[in-house]
PLY file of the C-alpha trace (Angstrom):
ply
format ascii 1.0
element vertex 377
property float x
property float y
property float z
element edge 376
property int vertex1
property int vertex2
end_header
-13.86 11.03 -5.88
-10.65 10.68 -3.94
-8.48 8.25 -5.91
-8.06 5.79 -8.75
-6.01 2.62 -8.51
-4.69 0.78 -11.59
-3.59 -2.80 -10.96
-0.90 -3.89 -13.43
-0.80 -7.70 -13.02
2.59 -8.57 -14.47
6.00 -9.33 -12.92
9.32 -10.60 -14.24
9.46 -13.20 -11.49
7.59 -14.17 -8.34
8.87 -12.88 -5.01
8.59 -15.71 -2.50
6.52 -13.77 0.03
4.06 -12.04 -2.33
0.35 -12.91 -2.37
-0.85 -10.15 -4.72
-2.32 -11.22 -8.04
0.17 -11.18 -10.94
1.42 -13.21 -13.88
5.04 -13.78 -14.82
3.95 -14.12 -18.45
3.23 -10.94 -20.39
1.40 -12.87 -23.12
-1.87 -11.05 -22.47
-0.45 -7.66 -21.53
-1.85 -5.71 -24.49
-5.29 -7.30 -24.08
-5.33 -6.60 -20.34
-4.39 -2.94 -20.84
-7.06 -2.55 -23.54
-9.64 -4.14 -21.22
-8.58 -1.79 -18.42
-9.24 1.20 -20.68
-12.69 -0.22 -21.44
-13.39 -0.70 -17.73
-12.29 2.86 -17.00
-14.66 4.26 -19.62
-17.51 2.01 -18.46
-17.18 3.42 -14.96
-17.16 7.08 -15.92
-20.31 7.62 -13.86
-18.36 6.79 -10.69
-15.76 9.42 -11.56
-18.00 12.32 -12.53
-18.93 14.99 -10.05
-15.73 14.84 -8.05
-12.09 15.82 -8.27
-9.55 12.98 -8.53
-6.85 13.72 -6.00
-4.61 10.71 -6.57
-3.79 8.06 -9.13
-1.85 4.98 -8.10
-0.28 2.39 -10.42
0.26 -0.77 -8.36
0.69 -4.43 -9.04
2.42 -6.50 -10.01
5.14 -4.35 -11.48
3.81 -1.21 -13.20
7.32 -0.16 -14.19
7.19 -2.91 -16.83
4.89 -0.61 -18.81
6.22 1.99 -21.22
5.89 5.66 -20.42
3.33 5.98 -23.22
1.20 3.16 -21.77
1.23 4.81 -18.35
0.48 8.27 -19.73
-2.47 6.92 -21.74
-4.27 6.01 -18.51
-3.54 9.40 -16.94
-4.81 11.19 -20.04
-7.94 9.02 -20.09
-8.72 10.02 -16.48
-8.14 13.70 -17.31
-10.51 13.46 -20.27
-13.27 11.86 -18.18
-13.19 13.92 -15.01
-11.33 16.69 -13.23
-7.84 15.78 -12.10
-6.60 17.97 -9.25
-3.72 20.27 -10.18
-1.72 18.90 -7.27
-2.83 15.29 -7.74
-0.41 12.70 -6.42
0.35 10.26 -9.26
2.36 7.30 -8.00
4.05 4.52 -9.93
5.34 1.41 -8.19
8.66 0.40 -9.70
11.33 -2.22 -9.28
14.95 -1.02 -9.10
16.03 -3.15 -12.07
13.53 -1.31 -14.30
14.69 2.18 -13.37
17.52 2.66 -15.81
18.17 6.06 -17.42
16.10 5.32 -20.54
13.04 4.30 -18.53
13.39 7.27 -16.19
13.59 9.62 -19.17
10.31 8.11 -20.40
8.68 8.50 -16.99
9.86 12.08 -16.70
7.77 12.86 -19.80
4.61 11.57 -18.10
2.60 13.15 -15.30
3.89 10.61 -12.79
5.22 12.71 -9.90
5.87 10.08 -7.22
7.81 6.82 -7.36
7.34 3.93 -4.98
10.45 1.78 -5.38
10.37 -1.82 -4.16
13.83 -1.95 -2.63
12.96 -4.32 0.28
16.63 -4.43 1.34
20.02 -2.99 0.41
21.68 -6.37 1.12
22.12 -9.18 -1.42
21.53 -11.97 1.10
18.02 -10.67 1.77
17.19 -10.06 -1.88
18.25 -13.57 -2.89
16.19 -15.11 -0.08
13.14 -13.09 -1.18
13.76 -13.98 -4.86
13.85 -10.33 -5.88
14.83 -9.54 -9.48
17.31 -6.78 -8.59
20.65 -6.84 -6.77
21.82 -4.65 -3.90
23.78 -2.17 -6.00
20.79 -1.56 -8.26
18.66 -0.66 -5.25
20.71 2.40 -4.37
21.60 3.26 -7.97
17.95 3.33 -9.06
17.10 5.87 -6.36
20.02 8.12 -7.22
19.21 7.92 -10.94
15.56 8.80 -10.25
16.68 11.84 -8.26
18.98 12.89 -11.10
16.03 12.70 -13.50
14.03 15.12 -11.38
11.97 12.82 -9.17
11.94 14.28 -5.66
8.85 12.60 -4.21
10.16 9.06 -3.75
9.16 6.39 -1.26
10.74 2.97 -0.89
9.55 -0.30 0.63
11.74 -2.09 3.16
11.01 -5.45 4.82
12.12 -6.40 8.32
11.90 -9.64 10.26
13.15 -12.01 7.53
15.47 -14.87 8.58
18.40 -13.34 6.68
17.99 -9.77 7.98
20.21 -9.14 10.99
19.55 -6.26 13.36
22.73 -4.63 12.09
21.59 -4.91 8.48
18.16 -3.52 9.38
19.76 -0.55 11.09
21.92 0.01 8.00
18.88 -0.22 5.69
17.24 2.61 7.65
20.45 4.63 7.66
20.81 4.33 3.87
17.19 5.42 3.36
17.72 8.45 5.59
21.02 9.44 3.97
19.48 9.24 0.49
17.22 12.09 1.65
13.99 10.36 0.69
10.76 11.91 2.01
8.85 8.70 2.73
9.31 5.09 3.81
6.99 2.10 3.94
8.39 -0.53 6.31
6.66 -3.90 6.49
7.14 -6.84 8.80
7.56 -10.04 6.83
4.42 -12.15 7.08
3.87 -15.64 5.73
0.77 -15.59 3.54
-1.10 -18.74 2.56
-0.27 -20.32 -0.81
2.87 -18.27 -1.40
6.20 -19.86 -2.33
7.45 -18.90 1.14
4.52 -20.66 2.82
5.16 -23.87 0.87
8.93 -23.74 1.49
8.39 -23.42 5.24
5.91 -26.33 5.24
8.46 -28.49 3.43
11.26 -27.46 5.80
13.23 -25.82 3.00
13.58 -22.48 4.78
13.27 -21.08 8.26
10.05 -19.36 9.31
10.42 -15.76 10.49
10.91 -15.41 14.24
8.63 -13.13 16.22
11.46 -12.11 18.57
13.50 -10.74 15.67
10.48 -8.90 14.22
9.85 -7.25 17.61
13.50 -6.22 17.94
13.58 -4.73 14.46
10.29 -2.86 14.97
11.89 -1.39 18.12
14.89 -0.33 16.03
12.54 1.28 13.50
10.59 3.26 16.11
13.77 4.37 17.89
15.36 5.43 14.58
12.33 7.50 13.61
12.08 9.12 17.02
15.79 10.03 17.01
15.59 11.60 13.54
12.17 13.24 14.14
10.53 11.19 11.40
6.74 11.13 11.52
5.46 7.61 12.26
2.01 8.47 10.97
0.81 4.91 10.32
2.15 1.61 11.61
3.91 0.84 8.32
4.42 4.37 6.97
6.96 7.04 7.91
7.37 10.54 6.52
9.70 13.51 6.65
8.33 17.06 6.63
4.68 16.07 6.28
5.13 14.02 3.11
2.25 11.67 3.87
1.04 9.37 1.09
-2.14 10.95 -0.27
-3.47 7.87 -2.04
-2.97 5.41 0.80
-4.55 7.92 3.15
-7.79 7.52 1.21
-7.91 3.92 2.42
-7.20 4.78 6.04
-9.81 7.55 6.10
-12.55 5.68 4.26
-12.59 7.90 1.17
-14.00 6.60 -2.15
-11.70 5.08 -4.75
-12.09 3.19 -8.01
-9.92 0.15 -8.73
-9.26 -0.71 -12.37
-7.78 -4.00 -13.58
-7.69 -7.67 -12.57
-8.09 -8.13 -8.78
-8.44 -4.37 -8.18
-10.70 -3.30 -5.30
-13.08 -0.31 -5.14
-15.04 1.46 -2.41
-17.83 3.99 -2.86
-17.09 5.81 0.41
-20.35 4.61 1.97
-21.11 0.91 2.13
-20.36 -0.77 -1.22
-17.08 -2.60 -1.67
-16.25 -4.48 -4.85
-13.36 -6.44 -6.28
-12.52 -7.55 -9.80
-11.84 -11.12 -10.86
-8.23 -12.12 -10.19
-7.60 -13.78 -13.53
-6.28 -12.03 -16.62
-8.06 -14.16 -19.20
-11.40 -14.10 -17.37
-11.09 -10.34 -16.97
-10.40 -9.82 -20.69
-13.19 -12.19 -21.78
-15.81 -10.79 -19.39
-15.21 -7.21 -20.47
-15.18 -8.13 -24.17
-18.51 -9.96 -23.76
-20.03 -7.32 -21.47
-20.32 -9.83 -18.62
-19.89 -9.07 -14.92
-16.23 -9.28 -13.95
-16.54 -8.32 -10.29
-18.13 -9.30 -6.99
-19.36 -6.88 -4.38
-20.69 -6.67 -0.86
-22.81 -4.20 1.03
-21.37 -3.36 4.43
-23.78 -3.16 7.35
-23.31 -0.62 10.12
-21.10 -2.86 12.24
-18.96 -3.72 9.20
-18.44 -0.02 8.50
-17.58 0.68 12.14
-15.13 -2.22 12.22
-13.36 -1.02 9.08
-13.18 2.46 10.57
-11.63 1.10 13.77
-9.19 -1.17 11.91
-7.84 1.51 9.61
-8.01 4.65 11.72
-6.41 3.17 14.84
-3.33 2.26 12.79
-2.69 5.98 12.26
-1.26 8.59 14.58
-4.61 10.43 14.53
-6.49 7.58 16.10
-10.18 7.87 16.94
-12.19 10.70 18.46
-15.72 10.58 19.80
-16.83 13.56 17.69
-15.64 12.00 14.43
-17.09 8.60 15.31
-20.48 10.06 16.23
-20.49 12.25 13.13
-20.12 9.17 10.94
-22.13 6.56 12.82
-24.33 8.35 15.34
-24.00 8.01 19.08
-25.75 4.64 19.54
-22.61 2.44 19.36
-20.16 4.89 20.91
-20.67 3.71 24.54
-19.64 0.16 23.54
-16.51 1.42 21.80
-15.70 3.91 24.59
-15.90 1.19 27.25
-13.39 -0.89 25.33
-11.08 2.09 24.90
-11.16 2.77 28.63
-10.10 -0.83 29.27
-7.32 -0.57 26.70
-6.10 2.66 28.30
-5.87 0.84 31.64
-3.85 -1.88 29.90
-1.57 0.87 28.52
-1.90 -0.25 24.90
-3.97 2.84 24.08
-3.48 6.39 25.31
-5.82 9.38 25.21
-4.25 12.46 23.59
-6.25 15.63 23.02
-9.50 13.62 23.07
-8.05 11.11 20.58
-7.59 7.45 21.38
-4.31 6.34 19.80
-2.08 3.30 20.09
0.66 3.65 22.66
4.16 2.49 21.79
3.36 -0.75 23.62
0.10 -1.01 21.68
1.84 -0.76 18.32
3.53 -4.10 18.99
0.16 -5.81 19.50
-1.92 -3.65 17.17
-3.77 -6.52 15.52
-4.80 -7.92 18.90
-5.88 -4.50 20.18
-8.00 -3.87 17.10
-9.62 -7.32 17.26
-10.80 -6.64 20.80
-12.61 -3.51 19.58
-14.50 -5.09 16.70
-18.28 -5.32 16.89
-20.14 -8.50 15.97
-21.46 -8.13 12.42
0 1
1 2
2 3
3 4
4 5
5 6
6 7
7 8
8 9
9 10
10 11
11 12
12 13
13 14
14 15
15 16
16 17
17 18
18 19
19 20
20 21
21 22
22 23
23 24
24 25
25 26
26 27
27 28
28 29
29 30
30 31
31 32
32 33
33 34
34 35
35 36
36 37
37 38
38 39
39 40
40 41
41 42
42 43
43 44
44 45
45 46
46 47
47 48
48 49
49 50
50 51
51 52
52 53
53 54
54 55
55 56
56 57
57 58
58 59
59 60
60 61
61 62
62 63
63 64
64 65
65 66
66 67
67 68
68 69
69 70
70 71
71 72
72 73
73 74
74 75
75 76
76 77
77 78
78 79
79 80
80 81
81 82
82 83
83 84
84 85
85 86
86 87
87 88
88 89
89 90
90 91
91 92
92 93
93 94
94 95
95 96
96 97
97 98
98 99
99 100
100 101
101 102
102 103
103 104
104 105
105 106
106 107
107 108
108 109
109 110
110 111
111 112
112 113
113 114
114 115
115 116
116 117
117 118
118 119
119 120
120 121
121 122
122 123
123 124
124 125
125 126
126 127
127 128
128 129
129 130
130 131
131 132
132 133
133 134
134 135
135 136
136 137
137 138
138 139
139 140
140 141
141 142
142 143
143 144
144 145
145 146
146 147
147 148
148 149
149 150
150 151
151 152
152 153
153 154
154 155
155 156
156 157
157 158
158 159
159 160
160 161
161 162
162 163
163 164
164 165
165 166
166 167
167 168
168 169
169 170
170 171
171 172
172 173
173 174
174 175
175 176
176 177
177 178
178 179
179 180
180 181
181 182
182 183
183 184
184 185
185 186
186 187
187 188
188 189
189 190
190 191
191 192
192 193
193 194
194 195
195 196
196 197
197 198
198 199
199 200
200 201
201 202
202 203
203 204
204 205
205 206
206 207
207 208
208 209
209 210
210 211
211 212
212 213
213 214
214 215
215 216
216 217
217 218
218 219
219 220
220 221
221 222
222 223
223 224
224 225
225 226
226 227
227 228
228 229
229 230
230 231
231 232
232 233
233 234
234 235
235 236
236 237
237 238
238 239
239 240
240 241
241 242
242 243
243 244
244 245
245 246
246 247
247 248
248 249
249 250
250 251
251 252
252 253
253 254
254 255
255 256
256 257
257 258
258 259
259 260
260 261
261 262
262 263
263 264
264 265
265 266
266 267
267 268
268 269
269 270
270 271
271 272
272 273
273 274
274 275
275 276
276 277
277 278
278 279
279 280
280 281
281 282
282 283
283 284
284 285
285 286
286 287
287 288
288 289
289 290
290 291
291 292
292 293
293 294
294 295
295 296
296 297
297 298
298 299
299 300
300 301
301 302
302 303
303 304
304 305
305 306
306 307
307 308
308 309
309 310
310 311
311 312
312 313
313 314
314 315
315 316
316 317
317 318
318 319
319 320
320 321
321 322
322 323
323 324
324 325
325 326
326 327
327 328
328 329
329 330
330 331
331 332
332 333
333 334
334 335
335 336
336 337
337 338
338 339
339 340
340 341
341 342
342 343
343 344
344 345
345 346
346 347
347 348
348 349
349 350
350 351
351 352
352 353
353 354
354 355
355 356
356 357
357 358
358 359
359 360
360 361
361 362
362 363
363 364
364 365
365 366
366 367
367 368
368 369
369 370
370 371
371 372
372 373
373 374
374 375
375 376
């Protein structure tokens, strides 16, 4: 067993761009957490026989939980299966939650990595996104976390929004670097269906993001990382000194993980993918009544190959023939190899040490490149 994901479906307020499942009411928080403990215990068979290498509290806003509530899940995992001595235990947190008292609580837990949802160090961006924190809190929360002993910290930053100038984006990256943080997740703003941002754009209440700006700011990001020798190890993830995210790497490398909580996803590492109901009350009721609270699908060979191509090509390690054949046999490799040869000629993929990886040009059209590789399921 590679990792466990806990989805904490509560937020103080809704960010305009977010399409993850959450509730801004904490009315059912205690019942949801109790149901999550029941789900965890019901799935003990999926945890046994392997070492858990990572635990990830995502959401939603996990930093709304108390230190005791967080620690209770970690202790439950430890009681049910073996937790690696160097397990990465990550908590997503909003800057406005990370005051001294909360950080003192977290320091008493086994959480050893914070993922702070900064998004921007500029007020104009944060207001446009409808974030709960202000610009000063963004930097202060990081510095306070460092003072309380947290060294392994990553932050999220968003580029390509209508309010983010190239100068502000460059400054965001500079601040991250100067704060001496080991990891960065940088995401291009996308407009997801049924979000507040999507509806505002349809009604003409706000400008849609411009592709030209997103391209320019991705260029700035790549140039910044190259200049400072920062490892661009996945299209949205950047690390100093080998500080790659262990938990997220389980997704990119097709390792098994168990997702606990409303809307959480799981994968058995072979061909079964499942996802929990995205509704707090239905989740609570189904678990209390011992009813099924999830759906699942069985991936066929082409599905598995397509997921492999989609995730692995986003990383700096890319795809090798030996690894592909080891996982899927050599029957489909000629089809994939022919496509890679075409993509190499188009200079969106390069061959490095027998690995096919995205070129710098290819990173700008990664979704298109990957789509051209996919096999018909």
